[in-house]
C-alpha positions in Angstrom: 73.0 44.5 12.0 76.2 43.3 13.5 78.9 40.7 12.5 77.4 37.9 14.7 73.9 38.4 13.2 75.2 38.2 9.6 77.2 35.1 10.5 74.3 33.2 12.1 71.4 34.1 9.8 70.1 31.6 7.1 71.9 32.0 3.8 68.7 33.1 1.9 68.0 35.9 4.3 71.7 36.9 4.4 71.7 37.2 0.6 68.5 39.4 0.7 70.1 41.7 3.3 73.4 42.0 1.5 71.7 42.6 -1.9 69.8 45.5 -0.3 73.2 46.9 1.0 74.7 46.4 -2.5 72.3 49.0 -3.9 74.2 51.7 -2.0 77.5 50.2 -1.1 80.4 48.2 -2.7 81.4 44.7 -1.6 84.5 46.1 0.1 82.4 48.7 2.0 80.1 45.9 3.2 83.1 43.9 4.4 84.4 46.8 6.3 80.9 47.5 7.7 80.7 44.0 9.2 84.5 43.7 10.1 84.9 40.6 7.9 87.8 40.1 5.4 86.7 39.9 1.8 87.8 36.3 1.5 85.8 35.2 4.5 82.8 37.3 3.4 82.9 35.7 -0.1 83.1 32.2 1.4 80.2 33.1 3.8 78.1 34.3 0.9 78.6 31.1 -1.1 76.9 29.1 1.6 73.6 27.9 0.2 74.9 28.0 -3.3 74.8 31.7 -3.9 77.2 33.5 -6.3 78.0 37.1 -6.9 77.3 38.6 -10.4 79.6 41.5 -10.9 77.6 43.2 -13.7 74.4 43.2 -11.7 76.2 43.8 -8.3 73.9 41.1 -6.7 74.0 37.6 -5.4 72.0 35.0 -7.1 71.3 31.3 -6.4 73.6 29.0 -8.3 71.8 26.5 -10.6 73.8 23.5 -11.5 71.6 22.3 -14.3 68.6 23.2 -16.4 66.6 20.3 -14.7 67.4 21.7 -11.3 66.3 25.2 -12.3 63.0 24.0 -13.7 62.4 21.6 -10.7 63.2 24.1 -8.0 62.5 27.7 -9.0 62.3 29.0 -5.4 65.4 27.7 -3.7 64.9 30.3 -0.9 62.0 28.2 0.4 64.3 25.4 1.4 65.4 27.3 4.5 61.9 27.7 5.7 61.0 24.1 5.0 64.1 22.9 6.9 63.0 25.2 9.8 59.6 23.6 9.8 61.0 20.1 9.7 63.4 20.8 12.5 60.7 22.4 14.7 57.7 20.3 13.8 57.2 19.0 17.4 57.3 22.5 18.9 55.0 23.9 16.2 52.5 21.0 16.9 52.6 21.9 20.7 51.9 25.6 19.9 48.9 24.7 17.7 47.6 22.2 20.2 47.9 24.8 23.0 46.1 27.4 20.9 43.3 24.9 20.1 42.9 24.0 23.7 43.2 27.3 25.5 43.1 30.0 22.9 45.8 32.6 22.5 45.8 36.0 24.1 47.8 38.5 22.2 48.3 41.8 23.9 48.0 45.0 21.9 51.3 46.8 21.5 49.9 49.9 23.3 49.7 47.9 26.5 53.4 47.5 27.0 54.6 50.4 24.9 57.6 52.3 26.3 55.8 55.6 25.6 52.8 54.5 27.6 51.9 56.6 30.7 50.4 54.6 33.5 47.9 55.9 36.1 46.3 54.4 39.1 42.5 54.3 38.9 40.0 53.0 41.5 36.8 51.5 40.3 34.0 49.8 42.1 33.4 46.3 40.9 31.3 43.3 41.8 33.6 41.2 44.1 32.3 37.9 42.7 33.1 39.0 39.1 36.5 40.2 40.1 37.4 37.0 41.9 36.2 34.9 38.9 38.3 37.1 36.6 41.4 36.8 38.8 41.0 33.0 38.9 40.6 33.0 35.1 43.8 35.0 34.7 45.7 32.7 37.1 44.5 29.6 35.4 44.9 30.5 31.7 47.4 33.4 31.6 49.6 33.1 34.7 52.5 34.6 32.7 50.7 37.9 32.3 49.9 40.6 34.8 46.3 41.0 35.6 46.5 44.7 34.8 47.6 43.8 31.2 44.8 41.3 30.7 42.3 44.0 32.0 43.8 46.5 29.5 43.5 44.1 26.6 39.9 43.3 27.7 39.1 47.1 27.6 40.6 47.3 24.1 38.7 44.3 22.9 35.4 45.7 24.3 36.0 49.0 22.5 36.6 47.2 19.2 33.7 44.8 19.6 31.1 47.3 20.8 32.0 50.4 18.8 29.1 51.2 16.5 29.6 49.8 13.0 30.0 53.2 11.3 32.9 54.1 13.5 34.8 50.8 13.6 38.3 50.7 12.2 38.7 48.4 9.2 
């Protein structure tokens, strides 16, 4: 993780990452790692009301009163809730698109860097191929037809593999 990443991430995630680093490093080593002065780093870490506890060598959320502690035991959730509130329209569009068209998620093996590609010629019913090509153009124009075919082969193997040999 670099300096820019640590500066832009939400405070709750930043605290989690730094607390992990504090298991093996001191605060001064972490400051050097990111190239941030200790004063700037301390100020950065106080964002979101987090404080460093020297005895534990960890950052904790600061609780101003007993009422606040009881009312809001998981202050880390506030970042996620804020994210959802800020992106509610986009999330609604994604859900709507999924409900209307479905969602095709490609298996990681299809675009893996370690994958070796080969050319294969197969005989296929022309009408079926044309229908499949039209399907790909209409619903998945952002994907290559070869990738949709590869995913279709994976789905067929998963679906039609005998029960006793299916992966759980």
